[in-house]
Steps between C-alpha positions, in 0.01 A plus 500: 500500500410226747214269415279383785265209439178542699321193634148574616192297585316737264483468123700814425355541150146487638605737779627757250176484303300547820721797588421662168131463586555669836452175693851480647688767696832459315633360174653201683413324828616672820606802298821325393487696175664778705828316428468605136564858607827387659630356174410137563370295209210287623376179342224266607405159363171415340293235680610141457370369163172314525648161428349226716826313560684818600224627727471156658875483563507849655203421723655173614826678583309765696326233708822310564720799580243718676561808285412597142732445205264622225650848472860382494419244231322762291805726533752245379566674166550838669733381776828502301468876442407590858743655747252475787190291558256708705226297666193691613421324828669201651316212334596623154866511602530159665595302189746769390656514848546123493664517157722786614610311811606206284640727224296311243553613139468876456455541876872465541511864393141625527406656834166447672322784680176424686257782572349344810225549751402177676823320583561634850137442598513148359815434701336606825205268435706199390626207704879464540499259207289743298737787572796290388313415179428867429867586552603228257239617250614862483864495612623522140346844443755779467260753652168476682307817573256553785330797666565517876785484749329219689502291182875558465560355846287192425674434169848530650407276791372241251841486336490747210816707465459875567647577157215301343239729655369846423230680693323727253260786551144403417378661181227475239367670188415836653417663166195277471370571849448875512253740659203594284331820616209438264395186689254540786622375838192291555656202679546573869732214590641243259689180579659288227715189507504127467836367615548285808598793718165683495318531832135562419394356836658797679352742248148362544533504878616862481211632289211286623238710677648830380377754246806434282429377148754261352536350151709182472660351189635148552446133424225311684761276660653801672179524702450131576345456842440873551168677556480813285360804685200681351705812431747310279437463125676215321610531136679170444793554266517772233712569193799733517340815350207463743741451790693814408178699473387374840828615654446841343146512636600403854538755776673241720668172402552257787744209474458273804767232519654238720871527579677309224863461402440675165329844479150367444259769383774729373386502136147615578620746764752662265262502204239668719758750618587578140140600431510741794266299723539509875656165592441305822734202530574251774818582689730215394879488449450493123268801494736700724752491216246669271283732712543732798217504750330839507700628203419281200243262654315406815645179641294329770639188665461182297216280621353766730140581398468784752810675367384446142153637580652812657719560194212455257268727698773762514568484126133484406418813699798724419529615136808712577680198642407292197627766262828544689576129519399446139727775370796380705454139397474589131820705529680206663393272214623742236827552685582145613247219473475442126616246244759735353687512830450132575651377175776760511602357836503148358696598190758716676559240771535222245737706286724569800483135610589368156813712460 
């Protein structure tokens, strides 16, 4: 049985305890516990011991190198038994990728797999010198996953070898996000999200002066410089059980986004779809790999308030349309867009690559 060592920004022990309380959607971050069902033995380090000298050294190394080393240091006793180091997101894999490139110690034989999201977008935003630095930082990884074809092209152009890359199907913990017929659909339109790709300016321009009622869950900084229309109710941020319940209560979930290199907004859109809500998402290259306009979602042009307004008015006024799109989207999640499929893709590809 292969042993994969998981490096995560999260305290995995605390995550598991929160999962048992119903405060996390899966037993491990990003649903990576799905690998257990494929016969993989997973291990994760405890946080770095609270020793001042050790914490100080790790922090100093982070500042000097530009990426964290805490998790790799805390995993030092587990590394000799690991066949694969699996980093959940790029930053957690940087130190391991560097060690792998130089074949330092156990990394002469221990592979590094990075479950990524941001690298292609970071490359497009970086200067030529910055792009070269990112290539040097992650070139030692045996495998880097990403979500869209456009990311693949950017990564190859930057200098990563095609055999280092795997485009995976987006997936999440769909057994946590489920329809609940006992919950009243008392939220007309819900919008949730706080990453850098959200486009609340277009949403507010679309609904201002209409009879549409919109509830928004996000950080205050997502709305910096924006005037909130009177028909929009702000909730700030909420905990996970409240978020899930709000998705279940929503008749329509709208995910307005800018065009980004990564599929910004995909988590909320798919989680909403899993609850059977009618989803309205901006038509971006990333979303086109997850939804079909008119079949599993309504997809107005990104950044177009008129198109977004038309889609929201249509969804708000047509219960049959909402029901049809919600059923189809939920079926697509169960069939394809879930963590079981995502991690099966990663495991099967890695197994074939490692032979």
